[in-house]
C-alpha positions in Angstrom: 99.4 86.2 79.1 96.6 88.4 80.3 97.1 91.0 83.0 95.1 89.3 85.6 96.8 85.9 85.2 100.2 87.6 85.3 99.4 89.6 88.5 98.1 86.4 90.2 101.2 84.4 89.3 103.5 87.2 90.4 101.7 87.5 93.7 102.1 83.8 94.3 105.8 83.8 93.4 106.6 86.8 95.6 104.6 85.4 98.5 106.8 82.3 98.7 110.0 84.4 99.0 108.3 86.8 101.4 107.2 84.0 103.7 110.7 82.5 103.7 112.2 85.9 104.7 109.6 86.6 107.4 110.0 83.2 108.9 113.7 83.9 109.6 113.0 86.6 112.2 113.9 85.5 115.8 111.1 86.2 118.3 113.7 88.2 120.5 114.7 90.6 117.7 111.4 92.4 117.0 112.5 95.7 118.7 115.9 95.8 117.0 116.7 98.4 114.4 120.0 99.2 112.7 119.8 102.9 113.0 117.8 105.6 115.0 116.0 106.6 111.7 115.2 103.0 110.8 112.0 101.1 111.6 112.2 98.3 114.1 112.0 94.8 112.7 108.4 94.6 114.0 107.4 97.8 112.2 109.1 96.7 109.0 108.0 93.1 109.0 104.3 93.9 109.8 104.3 96.4 107.0 105.5 93.8 104.6 103.0 91.3 106.0 100.1 93.7 105.5 101.0 94.9 102.0 99.0 92.3 100.1 95.8 93.9 101.5 96.7 97.0 99.5 95.6 94.9 96.4 92.1 94.7 98.0 92.1 98.4 98.9 93.1 99.3 95.4 90.5 97.1 93.8 87.6 98.2 96.0 88.2 101.9 96.4 89.2 104.9 94.2 91.5 106.3 96.8 93.1 106.2 100.3 93.3 109.3 102.3 95.6 109.1 105.3 94.0 112.3 106.7 90.7 110.4 107.1 91.9 106.8 107.5 95.2 106.9 109.4 97.5 103.9 109.3 97.2 101.7 112.3 99.9 99.0 112.1 99.0 95.5 113.5 100.8 94.3 116.5 102.4 90.9 116.5 103.9 89.0 119.4 106.4 87.0 117.4 107.0 85.2 114.2 104.1 82.9 114.4 101.7 85.9 114.6 103.6 87.6 111.8 103.3 84.6 109.6 99.6 84.4 110.3 99.2 88.1 109.5 101.0 87.6 106.3 98.9 84.5 105.4 95.6 86.3 106.1 96.7 89.4 104.2 97.8 87.3 101.2 94.5 85.3 101.2 92.6 88.6 101.3 94.6 90.2 98.4 94.7 87.1 96.3 90.9 86.3 96.6 90.1 89.9 95.6 92.4 89.8 92.7 91.0 86.5 91.5 87.5 88.0 91.3 88.7 91.4 90.0 86.9 93.2 87.1 89.8 93.9 84.8 87.8 96.6 83.1 88.6 98.8 86.2 92.4 98.2 85.9 92.8 101.4 83.9 90.8 103.5 86.3 92.8 106.1 88.3 93.5 105.3 92.0 94.8 108.1 94.3 96.8 108.0 97.5 96.6 111.2 99.5 97.0 112.9 102.7 94.2 115.5 102.7 94.7 117.8 99.8 98.3 116.5 99.2 98.3 113.9 96.5 101.1 111.4 97.2 100.5 109.2 94.2 98.1 108.8 91.4 98.2 105.9 89.0 95.9 103.3 87.4 94.7 100.5 89.6 96.9 98.0 87.6 99.9 100.2 88.2 99.1 100.5 92.0 98.9 96.7 92.2 102.3 96.3 90.6 103.7 99.1 92.8 102.4 97.1 95.8 104.4 94.1 94.7 107.4 96.4 94.3 106.9 97.7 97.8 106.9 94.2 99.2 110.2 93.4 97.3 111.7 96.7 98.4 110.9 96.3 102.1 111.8 92.5 102.0 115.3 93.7 100.8 115.5 96.0 103.8 114.6 93.2 106.0 117.4 91.1 104.4 119.9 93.8 105.4 118.5 93.8 109.0 118.9 90.0 109.1 122.4 90.1 107.7 123.5 92.6 110.3 122.1 90.2 112.9 124.1 87.4 111.3 120.9 85.5 110.5 121.1 83.4 107.2 119.2 85.0 104.3 117.0 82.8 102.1 117.3 83.1 98.3 114.9 85.3 96.4 115.4 84.5 92.7 118.1 81.9 93.2 120.2 80.7 96.1 121.6 83.2 98.6 125.2 83.3 99.7 124.1 81.5 102.8 122.5 78.8 100.8 125.6 78.5 98.6 127.8 78.0 101.7 129.8 81.3 101.4 
């Protein structure tokens, strides 16, 4: 299987699980967080919903510098807005990946904050890292939902909630 086809299929598969997880968030829990050092559900879930756009950023730039382009998280007013943000982000990332020039996948992409280099990898590796970030933060969200006693959807098979435990 070629790299592009594999990345497209993985994006589709992870999107299904991500959408199920995001859809479980009750509208009245967006300001909740499990610990003072944790993000709120709103911060965490909007970050998850925006992450597919990092595929576009990676493909169309050679770097992202937080010193010159500070992160401005989107605001959502509830789960319907969140799912729309995710749908739009996914469409953006997926369409850009579909038309990607695979000859650029080995080109180095840099994440920095001014002179400080935070990460430097090939564009293909950054796209995979983006997927890993989605899965990582989705798992965090799963812990949040579990602490709120909200049933968790399965990711790669049925969850304990779906099996009736």
